[in-house]
N, C-alpha and C positions, 0 to 999 in steps of 0.2 A: 417734359420726354414723357411720352408715351407710356403705357403699362402694358409690358409681353401679351400679360393673361387678358386683355382687354382687348386685344387683335385676335384672341385665340375665339373668344367668346360671341362676338358682334363683329367682326370684320376677317372670317378663318379666309375665304373664297380670297382677298386683295393681297394675301402674304405669298411673295413667289423666292421671294430670295431669302437666307437669313446669313448673318456671318456672325460669330464669335471668334474670341479669341482667351487667352491667356486665364484656361480651365485650372496647368499645374497637378493634374488627377494623379495620385496614388492610391495604393490602400491602406496608406496611412490616416488617408483623408477620407472614409466614407461618405460623409455628407455632400462632398463636394461630387462623387460619384453618383449617388443617388439623383441628385442634382442633373447632372447629365443624361441620364435616363429618364429623367423626366420632360427635361426638354426636348430628346428624342421621341417618348410619347407623343408630346404637341407637336412635331414633326409629322407624324405619321396623322394626327387626325390634321393638318393641312392639306389640303383638298388637292391645290396647286399650286405648290413648292415644288419648285425645280430643280433651285441649288442651297447647299450649305457648303457656306464656308469655314473652317477652322484653320486661323489665321495665325499659327504656330505658340507655342510650350500649353500644348494640349495635354503633354505630361509631365510632372514635377521632373522624371527626367527618363532617359531613354539609352535603355543600355545594346541598344542593337534588335533589330525585328527577332532574331534567333533567342533572344529570351523568351518566346511565347511561340516559336516556331518548333521549335525543338523537343518542346514538350508532347509528351504521350497521351494519347485521348483520354486515360483518367486524369489526368493533371489536369486537362485543360475542363473538364468538366466542372471544378471548382475555383478554379483560376477568377480573379473578380474581374479581367477584361472580357472574358466567354460573354456575357450577358451584352455587355456596351455590342461587341461584333455582330450579336443576333441580331440588336434592335438597328445597326448599321445597316448590317445586308436587306432586312425589310423594308429599309426606307427607301434605299436602291431598287428594291425590285418595282417597288411603289414606283418606280420613274424619277426618284430624287437621285442630281447629283451630287457625289459627296468628295470637296477637292481641300487638301489640304498640305496646307504652308509649312517649313520647320520655323522654330524659334530658335531664341538661344538654349533653352532647354532641352527640347526634345530632335537637335539634327542629325543624331541619327537613324531617326525616324525614315523607313523606307518605302518602296514601290510593293515587293513582298509582304509586309504586313497588311497595306489598304486593299491588296487582291483578297483577303478575307472576307472584305463587304461591299468589294467593288469601285473602289475609291480611288483617286487618284493625287496624286501626289503632283504639285502645280511650284514652281517659283518665283522669286519678286526679282522685279518688279512684276506684277500683274497686273493687265491692263483686265477694265469692265467696263462695261457699256449701260448707263442709264441712264434712260430718256434719248437726250440729245448730249448730253456730259459724259465725259471718258473720266474715270475715276481709276487712280494707281493704287495697290494694295500691299502691304508686306507687313513682313512682323511690327518692325517700330525700332528693333536695336542699333541696326546700323543708320538711325539718321542722330541717332546719342554720338556726336562726333567730339564733345566735349570733352567726353571719355577716354582719352587716350588710348591708356592702359590697355580697357576692355576693346578697345577695336584693333589694335594688335593683335590681344588673345580671339578675339571673333576671329580677325586674316589665318590664325593657324587655326582651329577646329574646324572652319569649313574646306580644308583643302583638302585633295582627296589622298594627298596620303598620309595625312593623320589621321583621318575617318579609316583608312587602310589598315594604320597600324591599330588604331584604338580594336576595333573591331576582327583584329586577328589575335588578342589578348580572351583570356579565360574571362568566365562571367565572371570569378570572382575579383578577377583583377580588376575590370571595368566599372565593377559597384565599388571597390575601395577607391578609382582613381575618383569615380563622379562624385563622392561622396567630399574626398578632398579639395575637390574645386567648389563642391559647396560652400563648403566650411570657409575657404577662403577669399569667398564669392561674399560669404555674408560680412568677415570681418572687414574688407575694402569698403562696403559699402559702408557702412556704420561711420568711417570718416570722410567719405565724400559729400561735396555740398549738395543741395535738393537740385540744380542747376546741372550737375555735370552729368547726370543721371533721367536728364530731361532730351526732349531733341534740340538740336542747334537749328539755330534762324534760317540760315544757310544753307543746310543739309535739305531743310524741307522747300525753300523754295527754289532751292536745285531740281528736287523731287517733282516738284508743281509745275515744271517750266512747261512740260507735253502735253498736262491734265487741267483737268479742271477742279479737281478735289484730289482731293489725298488720305484714304481710312487707312491703322495702321492699330496693334496694340500697344501690347510690350512695358510701356510705362505708368499705368498703372491707373492711369489720370485722366478717364472720361471726361472728355468735354468736348464741343463744338467750338473751333474756332476759324474766322472770318477777316481772309486779307481786304488789305485796301482796293484790290484789282478784283477783289470779286471770288476769290476760288476760297476754297473751305478744306477746313483739315477735321476729319472725325477721328475723335479716341477711344476705343472701344475700352471696357471695362474688364478688368481680371473679375477673376469668381471669389465672393468671400464669404465665412460664415462668421454668418451676427448675430449677436444674443446667446451667447454660448452657454451664458449662467440662467438662462430662461429655461421654462416651458416646454418653450417652441422655439427653438431657435432657426433660423433661417438662410439661404446662400440666396448672396445678390448679384445679378453682374447686369453690365450695360453689356448688348447686344446690338449690331444691325438688324434691320430690316426692310428690303424692298417692297414698298405695296404697288396692286396699280388697282386703278377705279376699274370694277371685273365690268361694270354697266358699259362699261367702252368697247368691251370684245377685244382685247385685242391682249396680245403676248409684254413682259415684264423689259424688253429692248426697245420699246414704242416709247412716245412722244409724254405720256403719263406715265411714265413709271417713278416715283420717287423713295428717295432714301431719308431716311430718320433710325437713331437711335431710342432705342425702348430698354425697358428693363425688366430684366426677367428674376421670378422671386419663387423659391421652393421652401415652403418649409419643412423642416427636416422633421 
C-alpha cells in the first residue's frame, strides 16, 4: 500500500481522483476535523485533481441541513463546519468535482448543504469508469445482509416518510433521537459476532455481477479482496486517531486514489488509469 504523502511529493500531476469514507467528523473530535482540512490542503495542491468522492459517514451524526443553514452569520463565523466549507468551495472553484454519498450516520445530509460549496449528492450504486474497468461505488452497509436487524432499521431510516418525520422535529428532539440511536447501536454491536457486521459474500457477488470491481467503506476493515473470477473488492478505511498518549498523535486513514501516467497525456477515463489504496497520515 502506497503512502498518500508520497504521491503528493513525487507524483502530484498523476493524481486524478480521490475517494474517502468514514471520517465520522464531529466537534468532539477536532483532530479528525484538522486531518480532513489537511487533506483538502493536499487536494488544493494537486494540479490535475478532477474529483473528490466522499462515500458516506462523512459526519458522526447529521441532524439535517437546517442545523447549519439556519445559523446567523455571526454563528457561522465560529462554527466548526465553516472552515471546511470554505476549503471545499475553493477546491470546487479550482475545477474539482465534490461528490457526496450518504452513509448510515449521515443519511439526512442533503443537496442544500452541498450547494454551499458546489458539491453534488450521488446515490448508490454509483458507476465509475477506471480505465477499461467499471467500478461500483457504495457506502457498504447495504452489503452487510447477515445483520438482519440492522437491514430492517436501515430500510425504515432511508424511507422518505421517516426522513420527513425526523426533519419536521425540532433540532433538540432530533439530537435526543440520534443520541438514543447511537447508544442502542453501540449496545447491539458489542453482542454481535464479528462476521455479522461484515459484508455478506453472496451480496458482494450480486453487487459485482455487472461490474469489474466494487469499492466501499463502512466496515472499517481496509483491504483488497480478489475473487476467483478476477474481480476486485476494495474496502476504504475509517479515519482513526492513533497514539493518543504520545507527544505526536496522528490520524491515519486508508483512502482510494486514481492515477494516470502524465507522460501519456490522456485523461483519467482512458486505458492507463489505475486505482489503488493509499494511506493518508496527519500528525496532530
